[in-house]
C-alpha positions as CSV (number, residue, x, y, z in Angstrom):
1,M,116.5,120.6,122.2
2,H,119.4,118.4,121.0
3,R,118.9,116.1,124.0
4,A,115.2,115.8,123.2
5,R,115.9,114.8,119.6
6,Q,118.5,112.3,120.8
7,H,116.0,110.8,123.2
8,A,113.4,110.6,120.5
9,G,115.9,108.9,118.1
10,T,116.9,106.4,120.8
11,R,113.2,105.5,121.5
12,S,112.5,105.1,117.8
13,R,115.4,102.7,117.4
14,E,114.2,100.7,120.5
15,L,110.7,100.5,119.1
16,R,112.0,99.3,115.7
17,H,114.1,96.7,117.4
18,R,111.1,95.4,119.4
19,L,108.9,95.4,116.3
20,A,111.5,93.6,114.2
21,H,111.9,90.9,116.7
22,E,108.1,90.5,117.3
23,A,107.6,90.3,113.5
24,A,110.4,87.7,113.2
25,R,108.7,85.7,115.9
26,L,105.4,85.8,114.1
27,I,107.0,84.7,110.9
28,A,108.9,81.9,112.6
29,E,106.0,80.6,114.7
30,G,102.9,81.8,113.0
31,G,103.6,81.0,109.4
32,I,103.2,84.6,108.2
33,R,105.1,84.9,104.9
34,D,104.7,88.6,104.1
35,F,107.1,91.0,105.9
36,H,104.7,93.9,105.6
37,H,101.9,91.9,107.2
38,A,104.2,90.7,110.0
39,K,105.4,94.1,110.9
40,R,101.8,95.5,110.9
41,K,100.6,92.6,113.1
42,A,103.6,93.1,115.4
43,A,102.8,96.8,115.8
44,E,99.1,95.9,116.6
45,R,100.2,93.4,119.2
46,L,102.6,95.8,120.9
47,G,100.2,98.7,120.7
48,I,102.7,100.8,118.6
49,H,100.9,103.1,116.1
50,D,103.9,105.2,114.9
51,D,104.7,104.3,111.3
52,A,108.1,106.0,111.7
53,S,109.0,103.2,114.1
54,L,108.2,100.3,111.7
55,P,111.3,98.3,110.9
56,R,112.7,97.8,107.4
57,N,112.4,94.4,105.9
58,H,116.1,93.7,106.2
59,E,115.9,94.4,109.9
60,I,113.1,91.8,110.2
61,E,115.2,89.3,108.2
62,D,118.2,89.9,110.5
63,A,116.0,89.4,113.5
64,L,114.5,86.2,112.0
65,R,118.0,84.8,111.5
66,E,118.8,85.6,115.1
67,Y,115.6,84.0,116.3
68,Q,116.2,80.8,114.4
69,R,119.8,80.6,115.6
70,L,118.9,81.2,119.3
71,F,115.6,79.3,119.6
72,L,115.6,76.7,116.8
73,G,119.2,75.8,116.3
74,D,119.8,72.3,115.0
75,T,116.1,71.8,114.5
76,H,116.0,74.6,112.0
77,A,119.2,73.4,110.3
78,G,117.8,69.9,109.9
79,Q,114.5,71.1,108.5
80,L,116.2,73.4,106.1
81,Q,118.3,70.6,104.8
82,V,115.2,68.5,104.1
83,R,113.5,71.4,102.4
84,R,116.5,72.0,100.2
85,E,116.7,68.4,99.2
86,A,113.0,68.6,98.2
87,A,113.8,71.8,96.3
88,L,116.5,70.0,94.4
89,Q,114.0,67.3,93.3
90,A,111.6,70.0,92.2
91,L,114.4,71.8,90.2
92,E,115.2,68.6,88.4
93,F,111.6,67.9,87.7
94,F,111.0,71.4,86.2
95,A,114.4,71.5,84.4
96,A,112.7,72.1,81.0
97,F,111.6,75.5,82.3
98,D,115.1,76.7,83.5
99,A,113.9,76.4,87.0
100,R,115.6,78.4,89.8
101,L,115.1,78.2,93.5
102,V,114.4,81.5,95.2
103,G,113.2,82.7,98.6
104,P,113.6,81.6,102.2
105,V,114.5,77.9,101.5
106,L,117.5,79.1,99.5
107,E,118.4,82.0,101.8
108,G,118.2,80.0,104.9
109,T,115.3,81.7,106.7
110,A,112.5,79.2,105.8
111,G,110.2,78.3,108.7
112,P,108.1,75.1,108.8
113,H,105.3,76.7,106.9
114,A,107.3,78.4,104.1
115,P,106.9,76.7,100.6
116,V,109.7,75.8,98.3
117,T,109.6,78.7,95.8
118,L,110.7,78.2,92.2
119,H,110.8,80.6,89.3
120,L,110.2,79.0,86.0
121,Y,111.1,80.8,82.7
122,C,108.8,80.4,79.7
123,D,106.9,82.6,77.3
124,D,104.0,80.1,77.0
125,A,102.1,80.6,80.2
126,D,99.9,77.5,79.4
127,A,103.0,75.3,79.1
128,V,103.3,74.9,82.9
129,P,99.7,73.9,83.7
130,R,99.9,71.5,80.7
131,F,103.0,70.0,82.2
132,L,101.4,69.7,85.6
133,G,98.3,68.1,84.1
134,D,100.3,65.6,82.1
135,A,102.1,64.6,85.3
136,G,98.8,64.2,87.2
137,I,99.7,67.0,89.7
138,P,96.7,69.0,90.9
139,A,97.7,72.6,91.5
140,E,96.0,75.8,92.6
141,S,96.4,78.8,90.4
142,H,97.0,82.3,91.6
143,S,99.3,85.2,90.7
144,R,102.4,86.6,92.2
145,R,103.7,90.2,92.1
146,V,107.3,90.3,91.0
147,R,109.6,93.3,90.5
148,L,111.7,92.4,87.4
149,D,113.8,95.6,87.8
150,R,113.4,99.1,89.1
151,A,111.2,100.1,86.2
152,R,109.0,97.0,85.7
153,V,106.6,95.3,88.2
154,G,104.1,92.8,87.1
155,E,101.6,90.1,88.2
156,F,102.7,86.7,86.9
157,P,100.9,83.4,86.8
158,A,101.7,81.1,89.7
159,W,100.8,77.6,90.9
160,L,100.7,76.0,94.3
161,F,100.8,72.2,94.9
162,S,101.9,69.6,97.5
163,A,104.6,67.1,97.0
164,G,104.4,64.8,100.0
165,D,104.8,67.0,103.0
166,T,106.3,69.9,101.0
167,V,104.4,72.8,99.5
168,I,105.8,73.9,96.1
169,E,105.0,77.4,94.6
170,L,105.8,78.0,91.0
171,T,105.9,81.5,89.5
172,V,106.2,81.7,85.7
173,L,108.3,84.6,84.3
174,P,109.2,85.5,80.7
175,A,112.1,83.6,79.3
176,A,114.1,86.8,78.9
177,A,113.9,87.4,82.7
178,L,116.4,84.5,83.2
179,R,119.2,86.9,82.2
180,Q,118.7,89.1,85.3
181,A,117.4,88.1,88.7
182,P,114.2,89.9,89.9
183,L,114.5,92.4,92.8
184,S,114.1,91.1,96.3
185,A,111.2,92.5,98.3
186,V,113.5,92.5,101.3
187,D,116.2,94.9,100.1
188,E,115.3,95.6,96.5
189,K,118.6,94.1,95.3
190,P,118.7,91.2,92.7
191,M,117.4,88.2,94.6
192,P,119.6,85.1,95.1
193,R,118.7,82.3,92.7
194,A,120.0,78.8,92.4
195,S,119.9,76.3,89.6
196,A,119.9,72.5,90.4
197,N,123.7,72.4,90.1
198,Q,124.2,75.4,92.4
199,L,121.8,73.9,95.0
200,R,123.5,70.6,94.7
201,R,126.8,72.3,95.6
202,L,125.1,74.2,98.4
203,L,123.8,70.9,99.9
204,A,127.3,69.4,99.7
205,E,128.6,72.2,101.9
206,G,126.6,70.9,104.8
207,D,126.4,73.1,107.9
208,E,128.0,76.0,106.1
209,A,125.0,76.2,103.8
210,H,122.5,77.0,106.5
211,G,123.3,80.7,106.7
212,P,122.4,83.5,104.2
213,V,123.1,82.9,100.5
214,S,124.4,85.9,98.6
215,D,126.2,84.6,95.6
216,A,123.9,82.0,93.9
217,R,122.3,83.6,90.9
């Protein structure tokens, strides 16, 4: 009985490992941004229908970092540097909204299809579209689900636009939310955030800045 449970546990770990790496490949190559979608699509492709074998988001993120290191190497590092430089320009442009960089571009896992994701902080939701309109920037409006803390989850206004070859996504949060970072969908911990000054320092670190970011808030 013990051996059977041990075998089942080993098989479950192996399936989770396979699914995590297939989901990571889909994110890296296919432009899928949502971890839940990636793991479901990976399970479908591998013919695995046991929900207990689905990997956790942090396992997919670890597999994604490994994939990028093994298969993309310097190409990924160079692309990430370019995206972070574009992010710095965006942070400076939206400085009036206490802009913060979040997501894969900051954390070092951005693929070629991932947008530069900014959080803007303002209690006047119309201020951002007015600002975009005054600057002559056409943007597509939608909403983004954000977990502000363990008790509060909300749908917040968001805008998507292109700046040259870079896609920028803006999510507008209440001004008070600047005091505490929203929770990450990967590990439900406060997500890393970076101001323009923090990102400038990160860029100055060069190659050391291509890995995971854990202390920018």
